[in-house]
C-alpha positions, -999 to 999 in steps of 0.1 A, spaced: 2 2 3 15 38 -7 22 61 21 -5 87 33 -43 87 34 -41 89 -3 -24 57 -2 -46 38 16 -79 55 1 -67 48 -35 -60 9 -21 -92 2 -5 -116 6 -39 -95 -21 -55 -102 -52 -29 -132 -73 -38 -160 -72 -17 -171 -81 8 -140 -60 29 -148 -69 65 -125 -68 96 -133 -87 133 -110 -72 158 -105 -97 186 -85 -77 208 -61 -49 210 -30 -39 233 -11 -9 237 26 1 242 32 37 245 24 57 209 23 19 194 -14 -1 197 -14 -36 177 -44 -52 168 -55 -92 163 -80 -92 135 -98 -117 113 -104 -102 75 -121 -107 45 -97 -82 25 -88 -98 -8 -97 -129 10 -100 -146 44 -68 -134 62 -61 -133 102 -35 -105 110 -14 -87 133 -20 -48 127 5 -22 149 -3 15 147 17 44 162 1 73 167 4 109 174 -19 135 187 -48 111 184 -39 103 147 -23 69 130 6 83 117 29 49 105 14 13 101 29 -21 102 13 -57 94 12 -92 90 -13 -114 76 -19 -154 71 -49 -171 53 -66 -190 81 -61 -224 92 -69 -252 116 -80 -257 141 -49 -276 152 -42 -306 167 -56 -297 202 -84 -281 191 -79 -243 190 -81 -216 161 -56 -188 149 -80 -163 172 -97 -176 203 -84 -178 238 -83 -149 262 -88 -111 248 -78 -90 274 -43 -79 297 -48 -85 332 -30 -57 341 -10 -23 326 15 -26 352 49 -17 336 65 -40 360 50 -72 347 50 -53 309 90 -60 315 89 -89 329 65 -108 300 85 -89 277 116 -99 290 106 -140 290 91 -135 255 124 -123 240 144 -150 260 123 -176 242 123 -161 207 158 -151 210 173 -182 229 152 -211 210 144 -197 179 173 -175 169 202 -191 187 183 -229 184 188 -235 219 156 -251 226 170 -262 264 161 -230 272 126 -242 266 123 -257 303 129 -221 314 104 -201 297 72 -219 291 50 -235 318 34 -270 322 3 -257 303 11 -241 267 -18 -234 249 -12 -234 213 -25 -214 186 -5 -223 158 -25 -237 132 -3 -270 129 9 -272 161 -4 -293 193 -8 -277 227 25 -281 256 65 -281 249 61 -316 234 39 -305 209 63 -275 200 92 -297 194 76 -326 180 62 -303 148 93 -288 147 110 -322 141 86 -335 119 84 -298 98 122 -298 95 130 -339 85 104 -336 55 130 -311 45 119 -276 58 133 -245 70 120 -225 101 151 -204 108 144 -168 127 177 -144 121 170 -111 138 143 -96 163 131 -65 148 106 -54 181 92 -65 213 60 -49 225 38 -56 252 10 -47 276 6 -66 309 9 -101 303 8 -102 264 37 -97 242 41 -93 205 75 -104 191 81 -91 155 107 -113 138 120 -121 103 136 -153 90 133 -183 66 104 -205 62 91 -235 36 106 -257 16 147 -259 13 161 -232 15 132 -214 25 119 -179 16 120 -145 32 94 -144 58 80 -124 87 72 -142 122 47 -119 144 47 -143 177 20 -134 205 28 -147 236 5 -145 270 29 -148 301 11 -162 336 15 -137 364 16 -162 393 50 -177 383 59 -157 355 58 -184 327 50 -181 290 12 -201 289 -2 -193 257 7 -183 220 -7 -172 184 14 -161 157 9 -149 119 38 -163 94 41 -146 58 64 -145 33 82 -112 28 74 -95 -9 103 -94 -31 113 -51 -30 105 -44 -69 67 -53 -55 64 -29 -26 43 2 -32 65 19 -4 100 21 5 94 22 39 100 -21 39 84 -42 68 105 -40 100 120 -1 99 109 26 121 98 9 152 103 37 180 137 27 208 117 16 238 103 -18 218 142 -25 208 150 -62 214 184 -53 228 163 -37 255 150 -68 272 181 -89 268 
């Protein structure tokens, strides 16, 4: 989509009807708001949208969209589950961000799956459409997916947003049949306030379009404010 109100206004009429959205959950981190939404937007999609606001107006937008699938082996969809943060306490938010960053940076970027015992609770509700609940479900899927000649590789974390017990981690990497294609990963986690362990996960995974197909020059990961930069939560 091109920049500006005119870019959005010119894009929307190109979509075949119906164009609908059903927002399931919304969270805020500073001037950033992120939404988890079911779309019919050129076809059915599940999406995460991040907006930056200034003086009550949206001035920047990032997103990731994936066609819906599921329910997964545990009977969960990409959108069900709790919809509201239990608290907005800054201390809880910081602790939750650190836990989510630890999972993604250690297990998914560095490939150290031993860290899962330190970050995932006895209960781990999974909303990825292909994975089952629990650490065992996560590890079984990774083993089967990679064993079938596929690649899932997180190479860089770009942003960590949070409100209370909910955290959204924005990353990029490679995904799909080897050697994989450039992919954006949006992973949302819920942290159990009683013990600080991660107990629920949603995600949206989508290929990054080649730069020659972009209608703007911003890129999918540039422009995030300093307070969501991942190195703050290491």
